[in-house]
C-alpha positions as CSV (number, residue, x, y, z in Angstrom):
1,X,0.0,0.0,0.0
2,X,1.8,3.1,-1.2
3,X,0.9,6.8,-1.2
4,X,2.4,10.2,-1.5
5,X,3.3,12.2,1.6
6,X,2.5,15.9,1.3
7,X,5.4,18.1,2.3
8,X,3.2,20.3,4.4
9,X,3.0,17.7,7.1
10,X,6.4,18.6,8.4
11,X,5.4,22.3,9.0
12,X,2.5,21.7,11.3
13,X,3.2,22.8,14.9
14,X,2.9,20.5,17.9
15,X,0.0,22.6,19.0
16,X,-1.7,21.9,15.7
17,X,-1.2,18.2,16.0
18,X,-2.3,18.3,19.6
19,X,-5.5,20.1,18.6
20,X,-6.3,17.4,16.0
21,X,-5.7,14.7,18.7
22,X,-8.1,16.5,21.1
23,X,-10.9,15.7,18.7
24,X,-10.8,12.1,19.9
25,X,-10.8,13.3,23.5
26,X,-13.9,15.4,22.8
27,X,-15.8,12.9,20.7
28,X,-15.4,9.6,22.6
29,X,-17.9,10.1,25.5
30,X,-20.7,9.8,22.9
31,X,-19.6,6.2,22.2
32,X,-18.4,5.3,25.8
33,X,-21.2,6.8,27.9
34,X,-24.1,7.1,25.5
35,X,-24.1,4.2,23.0
36,X,-22.2,1.6,25.1
37,X,-22.1,1.7,28.9
38,X,-24.7,4.0,30.3
39,X,-27.5,5.5,28.2
40,X,-28.1,2.6,25.7
41,X,-28.2,-0.1,28.5
42,X,-30.6,2.2,30.4
43,X,-32.8,2.5,27.3
44,X,-32.8,-1.3,26.7
45,X,-33.2,-2.5,30.2
46,X,-35.3,0.2,31.9
47,X,-37.3,1.9,29.2
48,X,-38.8,-1.4,28.1
49,X,-40.0,-4.5,30.0
50,X,-38.2,-7.1,27.8
51,X,-34.4,-6.6,27.6
52,X,-34.1,-9.0,24.7
53,X,-36.8,-7.1,22.7
54,X,-35.0,-3.9,23.6
55,X,-31.7,-5.2,22.3
56,X,-33.2,-6.4,19.1
57,X,-34.8,-2.9,18.5
58,X,-31.5,-1.2,19.3
59,X,-29.7,-3.6,16.9
60,X,-32.1,-2.7,14.1
61,X,-31.6,1.0,14.9
62,X,-27.8,0.7,14.6
63,X,-28.3,-1.1,11.3
64,X,-30.4,1.8,9.9
65,X,-27.8,4.4,11.0
66,X,-25.0,2.3,9.5
67,X,-26.8,2.1,6.1
68,X,-27.0,5.9,5.9
69,X,-23.3,6.3,6.9
70,X,-22.2,3.7,4.3
71,X,-24.1,5.4,1.5
72,X,-23.3,9.1,2.3
73,X,-19.7,9.0,3.7
74,X,-17.9,8.5,0.4
75,X,-20.1,11.2,-1.2
76,X,-19.3,13.7,1.5
77,X,-15.6,12.8,1.5
78,X,-15.3,13.4,-2.3
79,X,-17.1,16.8,-2.0
80,X,-14.8,17.7,0.9
81,X,-11.8,17.0,-1.3
82,X,-13.1,19.5,-3.8
83,X,-13.9,22.2,-1.3
84,X,-10.7,21.6,0.6
85,X,-11.8,22.8,4.0
86,X,-12.7,20.0,6.5
87,X,-13.5,22.1,9.6
88,X,-16.8,23.6,8.3
89,X,-18.1,20.0,7.8
90,X,-17.0,19.0,11.3
91,X,-18.7,22.1,12.7
92,X,-22.0,21.3,10.9
93,X,-22.2,17.7,12.2
94,X,-21.0,18.7,15.6
95,X,-24.0,21.0,15.9
96,X,-26.4,18.2,15.0
97,X,-24.7,15.8,17.5
98,X,-24.9,18.3,20.3
99,X,-28.6,18.9,19.7
100,X,-29.3,15.2,19.8
101,X,-27.3,14.7,23.0
102,X,-29.2,17.5,24.8
103,X,-32.5,16.0,23.7
104,X,-31.8,12.6,25.4
105,X,-32.7,14.2,28.7
106,X,-36.4,13.7,27.8
107,X,-36.1,9.9,27.4
108,X,-38.1,9.1,30.5
109,X,-38.8,5.5,31.6
110,X,-42.0,4.0,30.2
111,X,-42.0,6.1,27.1
112,X,-41.6,4.6,23.7
113,X,-38.0,3.9,22.7
114,X,-38.7,4.4,19.0
115,X,-38.1,8.1,19.0
116,X,-35.0,7.7,21.3
117,X,-33.5,5.2,18.9
118,X,-34.3,7.6,16.1
119,X,-32.4,10.4,17.9
120,X,-29.4,8.1,18.6
121,X,-29.3,7.1,14.9
122,X,-29.2,10.7,13.9
123,X,-26.5,11.4,16.5
124,X,-24.5,8.4,15.4
125,X,-24.6,9.5,11.7
126,X,-23.5,13.0,12.7
127,X,-20.7,11.6,14.9
128,X,-19.4,9.3,12.1
129,X,-19.5,11.9,9.4
130,X,-17.4,14.3,11.6
131,X,-14.9,11.5,12.1
132,X,-14.5,11.1,8.3
133,X,-13.4,14.7,7.9
134,X,-11.2,14.7,11.1
135,X,-9.4,11.5,10.0
136,X,-8.7,12.8,6.5
137,X,-7.0,15.9,8.1
138,X,-4.2,13.6,9.3
139,X,-2.6,13.4,5.9
140,X,-1.6,17.0,5.9
141,X,-0.7,17.5,9.6
142,X,1.2,14.2,10.5
143,X,4.3,12.8,8.8
144,X,3.8,9.4,7.3
145,X,6.3,7.7,9.6
146,X,4.5,9.1,12.7
147,X,1.0,8.3,11.7
148,X,0.7,5.0,13.6
149,X,2.1,6.4,16.8
150,X,0.0,9.6,16.7
151,X,-3.2,7.8,15.7
152,X,-2.9,5.3,18.6
153,X,-2.0,8.1,21.1
154,X,-5.0,10.1,19.9
155,X,-7.3,7.1,20.3
156,X,-5.9,6.5,23.8
157,X,-6.7,10.1,24.6
158,X,-10.2,9.5,23.4
159,X,-10.6,6.6,25.8
160,X,-9.2,8.6,28.6
161,X,-11.8,11.3,27.9
162,X,-14.6,8.8,27.7
163,X,-13.4,7.2,30.9
164,X,-13.4,10.5,32.9
165,X,-17.0,11.2,31.9
166,X,-17.9,7.6,32.8
167,X,-16.2,7.9,36.2
168,X,-18.0,11.2,36.8
169,X,-21.3,9.5,35.9
170,X,-21.1,6.4,38.2
171,X,-19.3,8.3,41.0
172,X,-21.5,11.4,41.2
173,X,-24.7,10.9,39.1
174,X,-25.8,7.3,39.0
175,X,-27.5,6.3,42.2
176,X,-28.3,2.7,43.1
177,X,-31.9,1.8,42.8
178,X,-31.7,0.1,46.2
179,X,-29.7,2.6,48.2
180,X,-29.9,5.8,46.1
181,X,-26.2,6.3,46.6
182,X,-23.5,6.6,43.9
183,X,-20.4,4.4,43.5
184,X,-18.6,6.8,45.9
185,X,-21.4,6.5,48.5
186,X,-22.7,10.0,47.7
187,X,-26.2,11.3,46.9
188,X,-26.4,12.0,43.2
189,X,-25.5,15.5,42.2
190,X,-28.3,17.9,41.2
191,X,-30.8,15.7,43.1
192,X,-31.0,13.3,40.2
193,X,-33.5,10.4,40.8
194,X,-32.4,7.0,39.5
195,X,-36.0,5.8,39.7
196,X,-36.8,8.2,36.8
197,X,-33.7,7.4,34.9
198,X,-32.4,10.9,35.5
199,X,-28.8,9.6,36.1
200,X,-28.7,8.0,32.7
201,X,-30.6,10.7,30.9
202,X,-28.2,13.4,32.3
203,X,-25.3,11.8,30.4
204,X,-26.7,13.3,27.1
205,X,-26.4,17.0,28.1
206,X,-23.1,16.3,29.9
207,X,-21.6,14.6,26.8
208,X,-22.8,17.5,24.7
209,X,-21.1,20.1,26.9
210,X,-17.9,18.0,26.9
211,X,-17.9,17.8,23.1
212,X,-18.5,21.5,22.7
213,X,-15.7,22.5,25.0
214,X,-12.9,20.2,23.9
215,X,-13.5,20.3,20.2
216,X,-12.5,24.0,20.3
217,X,-8.6,23.4,20.2
218,X,-8.9,21.6,16.9
219,X,-10.8,24.6,15.4
220,X,-8.3,27.1,16.9
221,X,-4.9,25.5,16.3
222,X,-5.1,22.7,13.7
223,X,-4.5,24.1,10.1
224,X,-7.1,23.4,7.6
225,X,-6.9,23.3,3.8
226,X,-8.1,26.5,2.1
227,X,-11.4,26.2,0.3
228,X,-10.8,25.4,-3.4
229,X,-14.3,25.6,-5.0
230,X,-17.8,26.8,-4.2
231,X,-20.1,24.2,-2.8
232,X,-22.2,23.9,-5.9
233,X,-19.3,23.2,-8.2
234,X,-17.7,21.0,-5.5
235,X,-20.8,18.8,-5.3
236,X,-20.8,18.2,-9.1
237,X,-17.0,17.5,-9.2
238,X,-17.1,15.5,-6.0
239,X,-19.8,13.1,-7.3
240,X,-18.0,12.7,-10.6
241,X,-14.7,12.0,-8.8
242,X,-16.4,9.5,-6.5
243,X,-17.3,7.3,-9.4
244,X,-13.8,7.4,-10.7
245,X,-12.4,6.7,-7.2
246,X,-14.6,3.6,-6.9
247,X,-13.2,2.4,-10.3
248,X,-9.7,3.4,-9.3
249,X,-9.6,1.6,-5.9
250,X,-10.2,-1.7,-7.7
251,X,-6.9,-1.2,-9.5
252,X,-5.1,-0.5,-6.2
253,X,-5.3,-4.1,-5.1
254,X,-3.9,-3.8,-1.6
255,X,-6.0,-0.8,-0.6
256,X,-9.0,-2.6,-2.1
257,X,-8.4,-5.8,-0.1
258,X,-7.8,-3.7,3.0
259,X,-11.1,-1.9,2.7
260,X,-12.9,-5.2,2.1
261,X,-11.3,-6.7,5.2
262,X,-12.1,-3.6,7.3
263,X,-15.7,-3.7,6.0
264,X,-16.1,-7.0,7.7
265,X,-14.0,-6.8,10.9
266,X,-15.1,-3.2,11.7
267,X,-18.7,-4.3,11.4
268,X,-18.0,-6.9,14.1
269,X,-16.0,-4.5,16.3
270,X,-18.7,-1.8,16.1
271,X,-21.5,-4.2,17.0
272,X,-19.4,-5.7,19.8
273,X,-18.8,-2.2,21.3
274,X,-22.4,-1.0,21.0
275,X,-24.1,-4.2,22.1
276,X,-21.6,-5.4,24.7
277,X,-23.0,-3.3,27.6
278,X,-26.6,-4.1,26.8
279,X,-25.8,-7.8,26.5
280,X,-24.2,-7.7,30.0
281,X,-27.2,-5.8,31.4
282,X,-29.6,-8.5,30.0
283,X,-27.5,-11.6,31.1
284,X,-26.5,-10.5,34.6
285,X,-29.0,-7.8,35.4
286,X,-26.2,-5.3,36.0
287,X,-27.5,-1.8,37.1
288,X,-26.0,1.4,35.7
289,X,-23.2,1.6,38.4
290,X,-22.0,-2.0,37.7
291,X,-22.0,-1.5,33.9
292,X,-20.2,1.8,34.4
293,X,-17.5,0.2,36.5
294,X,-17.1,-2.4,33.8
295,X,-16.8,0.3,31.3
296,X,-14.1,2.1,33.4
297,X,-12.1,-1.1,33.6
298,X,-12.3,-1.6,29.8
299,X,-11.2,2.0,29.2
300,X,-8.3,1.7,31.5
301,X,-7.0,-1.3,29.5
302,X,-7.9,0.5,26.3
303,X,-5.7,3.4,27.1
304,X,-2.9,0.9,28.0
305,X,-3.5,-1.0,24.8
306,X,-3.3,2.1,22.6
307,X,-0.1,3.3,24.3
308,X,1.5,-0.1,23.8
309,X,0.2,-0.2,20.2
310,X,1.8,3.2,19.5
311,X,5.2,1.6,20.1
312,X,4.4,-1.7,18.4
313,X,3.1,0.2,15.4
314,X,6.4,2.0,15.0
315,X,8.3,-1.3,15.3
316,X,6.2,-3.8,13.4
317,X,3.8,-1.7,11.3
318,X,0.1,-1.0,11.4
319,X,-1.0,-4.2,9.7
320,X,0.6,-6.4,12.3
321,X,-1.0,-4.4,15.2
322,X,-4.5,-4.7,13.6
323,X,-4.1,-8.5,13.0
324,X,-3.0,-9.2,16.6
325,X,-5.8,-7.1,18.0
326,X,-8.3,-9.0,15.9
327,X,-7.1,-12.3,17.3
328,X,-7.7,-11.0,20.8
329,X,-11.2,-9.7,19.9
330,X,-12.2,-13.1,18.4
331,X,-11.1,-14.9,21.6
332,X,-13.0,-12.3,23.7
333,X,-16.2,-12.4,21.6
334,X,-16.3,-16.2,21.9
335,X,-15.9,-15.8,25.6
336,X,-18.5,-13.2,26.4
337,X,-21.2,-14.7,24.1
338,X,-20.7,-18.1,25.7
339,X,-20.9,-16.9,29.3
340,X,-24.0,-17.0,31.4
341,X,-25.0,-17.5,35.0
342,X,-23.1,-20.6,36.1
343,X,-21.2,-21.4,33.0
344,X,-18.8,-20.3,30.2
345,X,-17.9,-21.6,26.7
346,X,-21.5,-22.5,26.1
347,X,-21.7,-24.8,29.1
348,X,-18.6,-26.7,28.5
349,X,-17.1,-25.2,31.6
350,X,-19.4,-25.0,34.6
351,X,-18.9,-22.3,37.2
352,X,-20.0,-21.9,40.8
353,X,-23.3,-20.2,41.4
354,X,-22.2,-18.8,44.8
355,X,-22.4,-15.1,45.0
356,X,-19.9,-13.3,47.3
357,X,-21.9,-10.1,47.1
358,X,-20.9,-6.7,45.8
359,X,-19.7,-6.0,42.3
360,X,-19.2,-9.1,40.0
361,X,-19.9,-11.4,42.9
362,X,-20.4,-14.6,40.9
363,X,-17.7,-16.6,39.1
364,X,-19.4,-16.1,35.8
365,X,-19.3,-12.3,36.2
366,X,-15.6,-12.5,37.0
367,X,-14.9,-14.6,33.9
368,X,-17.0,-12.1,31.8
369,X,-14.8,-9.4,33.2
370,X,-11.6,-11.1,32.1
371,X,-13.0,-11.4,28.5
372,X,-13.8,-7.7,28.7
373,X,-10.2,-6.9,29.5
374,X,-9.2,-8.5,26.2
375,X,-11.7,-6.3,24.4
376,X,-10.3,-3.3,26.2
377,X,-6.8,-4.1,25.2
378,X,-7.7,-4.7,21.5
379,X,-10.6,-2.5,20.4
380,X,-8.5,0.8,20.4
381,X,-5.5,-0.5,18.4
382,X,-7.6,-2.3,15.8
383,X,-9.2,1.1,14.9
384,X,-6.3,3.5,15.4
385,X,-3.8,1.4,13.4
386,X,-6.4,0.8,10.7
387,X,-6.8,4.6,10.4
388,X,-3.0,5.0,10.2
389,X,-2.7,2.2,7.7
390,X,-4.9,4.0,5.2
391,X,-3.4,7.4,5.9
392,X,0.0,6.0,5.1
393,X,-1.3,4.8,1.7
394,X,-2.9,7.9,0.2
395,X,-2.0,11.5,-0.6
396,X,-3.4,14.6,1.0
397,X,-5.3,15.5,-2.2
398,X,-7.2,12.2,-2.2
399,X,-7.6,11.8,1.5
400,X,-11.2,12.9,1.8
401,X,-12.5,10.6,-0.8
402,X,-10.5,7.6,0.4
403,X,-11.4,8.2,4.0
404,X,-15.0,8.4,2.8
405,X,-14.5,5.0,1.3
406,X,-12.8,4.0,4.5
407,X,-15.9,5.1,6.5
408,X,-18.1,3.3,3.9
409,X,-16.0,0.1,4.4
410,X,-16.6,0.4,8.1
411,X,-20.3,0.8,7.5
412,X,-21.2,-0.8,4.2
413,X,-22.3,-3.9,5.9
414,X,-22.6,-2.3,9.4
415,X,-26.3,-3.0,9.2
416,X,-25.5,-6.7,8.7
417,X,-23.8,-7.5,12.0
418,X,-26.4,-5.8,14.3
419,X,-29.2,-7.1,12.0
420,X,-27.7,-10.6,12.3
421,X,-27.5,-10.3,16.1
422,X,-31.1,-9.0,16.3
423,X,-32.5,-11.6,13.9
424,X,-30.7,-14.5,15.6
425,X,-31.7,-13.2,19.0
426,X,-35.4,-13.1,17.9
427,X,-35.3,-16.5,16.2
428,X,-33.5,-18.3,19.0
429,X,-34.9,-16.2,21.9
430,X,-31.3,-15.9,23.1
431,X,-29.1,-12.8,22.9
432,X,-26.1,-15.1,23.6
433,X,-26.4,-16.8,20.2
434,X,-27.0,-13.5,18.5
435,X,-23.7,-12.1,19.9
436,X,-21.8,-15.2,18.9
437,X,-22.4,-14.4,15.2
438,X,-19.9,-11.5,15.5
439,X,-17.0,-14.0,15.5
440,X,-17.7,-14.7,11.8
441,X,-17.2,-11.0,10.8
442,X,-14.0,-10.7,12.8
443,X,-12.5,-13.9,11.5
444,X,-13.2,-13.4,7.8
445,X,-11.9,-9.8,8.0
446,X,-8.7,-11.1,9.6
447,X,-8.2,-13.7,6.9
448,X,-8.6,-11.1,4.1
449,X,-6.3,-8.6,5.9
450,X,-3.5,-11.2,6.1
451,X,-3.2,-11.1,2.3
452,X,-2.6,-7.3,2.2
453,X,0.9,-6.3,1.2
454,X,2.3,-3.2,2.9
455,X,5.4,-1.1,2.3
456,X,7.9,0.3,4.8
457,X,6.9,3.7,6.2
458,X,9.1,6.7,5.4
């Protein structure tokens, strides 16, 4: 996979690079707190009476959002290449995302989750579109040889930001339904009542404020490409160039194989992250605090995984890091999907039913936690090094359209994994069998990626 490095990358100040990295710090709470560990599990387990039905509905919602992202990302990326500027696109979608997050406060228990899932779909689409443009900026602010390291450190910063918001939520906002106290033994701030889901609902406005404040450094300090064309002309040329890009990428065999591989394994990774928290809530009946602590543990290991991957990427290359991370995720997915009360590995290993009390009191919960640690170590590097692998392979002038295809490859079948999970869950009546189908996406993606040839970074 070869590409041209734009000479401007060496002239960007450290402050400019740091501003770009802060985007991940600002954006991550939406994924950590809203769609994974706090709000989505609340929506699935407390807004509806049947958690399995809630997970199925949420899976279908994710599928719909993924379809929109897959179709529109490459179009927007091509248009952005023609206009040049990326920041104005990020600002537009950031505004949509913030409005969605603030609206989540009104998702009261007992109300229909249909409109809430609709809002989350819109928020997810806006979040992913802004990531397309932010990722494509890397080609003109980071030297090719540094992309793997910088990308992994930025991703680690993102997990740190998400973890801080998560700690704040379970430590100061989320009260136990039994005691009314938070993880730190305090009364919830602002008088939030967990019986009305106010602890979970508050994460929407809090994540909105976090995003608004910490995205500012990127706008202030990170250089953007000057606008080249007016929007009308850019749309026409962008759409025309998209068609040629789709034809062109088939001639660039290694990039094409990489995008196909990512299309599959990213589908599995995304579904695993979004559905993992709701799955645990359904299997073990974990309340918000316990799910939140689980999320904190995963994020601690995710930060460590990204920092380690930053060094490994420099030494072995981005492809090696992605493949190793996929192996860990396959093992972890088999583990969590096969674990239930009193057993793991689909019953081949029986576990004690004794409950020691407190967090993760049963043997099955502790085993689930160990599988979660593997996910924490791997899910950051698999995404950060994938981003670097593409950035190393394309020039600045084509970054927008190729990162649009990159987003499409991560979403083209993104409806398929959650749809499969939801369908298998409905047919079998078991969320466990639904989650197990994610192994197929990860494994096939790994096999295809192994055939991609990469070149030495310079």
